[in-house]
N, C-alpha and C positions, 0 to 999 in steps of 0.2 A: 504493500499499499504506499502511495506517495501522496501524503496530505500537503497541500500547498495552501498556507494560510498565514495571515498577519499575526504578529505578537507571539506570545509564548504558546506553544502547542502542548496538547495534554500529555505527550510522552516526555516532556522536557525534564521532569523530576526524577523519573526512574533511571536516568542515565548519569546521575551524579549523586555522590555519597551524601552531600549536605541535604538533599531533598528526597532521597529514595525511601520507599515504604509507606509514604503518606501521599495521597493525591493532592493535587492543587485544586482546591475548591473554586477557585475563580474560573478555571477553564474546563475542569472535569469533576463536577459536584458528585460526590460520593464514590468517585473512581470507577463510574460505569463504563466509560469509554475504554479505560485501560483494561478492565476485566473482560471486555468483549474483543478487543484487537490487542493481542500480545505484542510487546515490543519487538520481538524477533520478526514480525511481519511489516515492520514499518521502516521506510527510508525517508529521512527528513528532507524537506525542500523549502528553500527561501527563494521568493519570486522578486525579481528586479525588472518589472515591466508595468506598463499602465494599460488598464483596460476598464471598460464600464459595461454594465448590463443595460442595454438600450430597450429590451422587452423581454418577457419571460422566455427563458431558453436561448436568448440572443446575446452574445457578447461582442463588443466593438473594441478591437485592439488599437491603441493609440500610440504607444511608443515603447521601446525596449524589448529585448528578447532573452534577458538574462535569467538563468536558473542555477542555483547552487544546491547540489544534492550531497547526502552523505549518510553514513551510519550514525544512529543517535549515540552509540557508545564510542565511536572513534575512527579507526583506520579505514581507508578506502578498500572496499571489498570487491570481489569479482562481480557480484550483482550490481553494485553501484557503477562500476566501469561499464558493464554491459548496458545498464539503463542509460548512462550518459551517452553512449554511442548511438543508441535508438533516438534519444531526445535531440542529439546533434543533427542527425540525418532529417529529423523533422523540422529543423530550421531554428532551434533554440541555441543560445550561446551558453554552453553548460560548463560549470566548474564543479569538479569532484573534490569535496572538502574533507579534511580530517578533523574539522572543528565545526560541525554543523549547528551545534548549540550555540557557539559564540556567534556564528553568521546570523542566526535567528535573533539573538540578543542585540547585535549590533544594529540591525535594521530597525528593531523595536526602539532602541535608544535614539535613533534619529526621528521616529515617527511618533513617539508616545506624547510629544507635547504639541507639535503642529496639528496633529489630527483632532484632538478634542478642543483645542482653542479655536480652531477654524470652525468646528461645529458650533460652539458657543457664540462666536462673534459673527459668523457669516463671512469672514474675511479670507482672502487668498494669502498664501504663505508670505508673499512679498510685503504685504501690509502688516502681517504679524511681526515680521523681523524689523520692520521700520519703526516699530513702537518700542522705545527703550525700556519701558517698564515690563512689557510682556517678554521682551528678549531676555531681560534680567531674571525674570521668573522662570523661563525655559532653562536658562543656564543653571539654576539652582536645582530644578527638578532632574535635569540630566546628570548633574553631579551626584545626586542621590542615587539615581539608577546605576551610574557607573560604580559606585561604592557597593551596591548590592552585587552587581555583576562580578566585581572583584572577589567576593566571597564564595562564588559558585563556579569559579574557573572560566569566567567570561569577562576578563579584563580589558576594558576599552581604553586604549592609549590616546586616542584622538580627543581634542578638546571640544567643548560646545561651539566655540567660535569657528573651529575647523569645519565642523558639521554644518553650521549656518551658511558658510561659504558655498558648500555643495548644494544646499537647498535653494540658495539664491539664484543658482544657475537655471533652475527650473522656471523662473519668472513668476508670473501671476498664476500660480498653481492651486487648483481646487483639490483638497485632499479627498481621500476616499470617504472619510467620516462626514465631511461637508456634503459630499454627493449623496450619502445616505440620508442625511437630514432632509435634503432637498426632495429626495424620492420617498421619504416616509419609511425608510427601512430601519430595522433594529441596529443599534450602534454596537460596534465591535470593541466596546469599552473594557470588558473584563480581561481579554487576552493582551490588549495594549497597555493598560494602566493598572487594573485590578491585580494582575498577577505580579506586577512589580512590587506593590505594597504588601501583598501576601508573602511573597518570597523574602522581602525585607524583613517582616515580622518574624519569619522562620529562622533567619540567620542573624538576627540582632542588629539590624541596620535601620535607624529611624528615617522615615520618608515623609516629613511634614508637607513639603511642597507637592509631592506626588499625591498624598492623601487629599490635599485641597483640590487639586485638579480632578481627581476621581469623584470627589463629593459633588463638586459644581456640575460636572458633566453628567453624573448619574441622575441628579435632581432635574437637570435640563431635559434628559431623556425621559424620566418618569412623567414630567408635566406634559410632554408631547406624545406620550405613548409609544416612545421608541426604546424603552428599557424598562425591564422588570425582572424580578427574580424568577418569576414563573416562566418568562420567555427564555432566560438563561439556562433553566433546568430542563427545558423541553427538547 
């Protein structure tokens, strides 16, 4: 199975000593997914491409062809190499990684502030970065997430300002969460933000800025019918 999803996937904790043996409630309440799909059947995948659902069952590709794939527990295996060959022939730009957990965490680290803040404000990423107060808040939250990552073997060396420079190259970009708000879809809040604060609590790293971001966006979603515990558990 090759689940391609944003944020922290359900299998993330089972492949690290710090989190093994207890499901992440933010992404797999009660551990039901992990109990149904054993880790040995999973190949991790991180997507670096932009697409949108234009109608039920219809996806429009906008930019990028990047896929990073890898075994949850580490080294590049024969099945990962074979899968990479198949996906490359299909037109994807594939990287076979020995650190797929880090790759997932790094993408999350760059998305976890821009996505919810764009949903809350309705602003594109360039306008968020142009606001010095929001940029400072994002910096604080990203430093908290980096500290959490360092405790679980996902040590991000890049600075928030380095990441902002990458985001700026996208121009007036509408994040996936802002597009979800516009389309009335459920927010991917738990995997992108809730998991960071849950893991932080598990490994003893305080995340006050991440907590604030989660609380604000959660209430925003609840008020608009785009987030609820019942939807998350269904």
